[in-house]
C-alpha positions, 0 to 999 in steps of 0.5 A: 511413809517417811522417808530416809532422808527425811527421817535423818534432817529432822533429826538433824535439826533441819526440816520439821514436819507437822501434820495437816488436819483432816488431812493425810498429808505433812508438811516438811518446812525448813528450819532455820537450820535449813536455810542456814546450811543450803546458803552454806552448801549455796555459797560453796557451789558457788565457789567451786563454778568461780574456781572452775570458770577462772580459766576461761576470759571475760570473754569467754564467761560472758560467751558462755553464760549466753551459752547455759542461757539460749540451754535453760531457755530451751529445758524450759519449753519443755519442762516448764519452769520449776524455779523462778527465782532463777534470773534473782540467783543471776543477779545476786552471782553477779553482784559480791555485795548484794544480800542475799533476799531470804527465801521463802520457807519450802514447802515439802508434801510428803506422805505418813 
């Protein structure tokens, strides 16, 4: 069954659906427009993060980063690590001049 968000995203050209032969599974893949939207949203989130942390000194920002890393490591220990690219994204955020790697295609499995 299609979800409303699947249908809206497909109608907006953000995802493509493709049925797998001999199965009732449907792959939902981000299109180039979908990847572009994700990049724009990430840029907005990182920009807002920079605004919010700008009141902190560099030392305080470093301390906050380390505390959040400890917190996330604890969560990963309890819940597992669903995002294996965390270190890549963290490194990219630190370097304003680094080119972002093109993310691999995102596949979401949904039932017809």
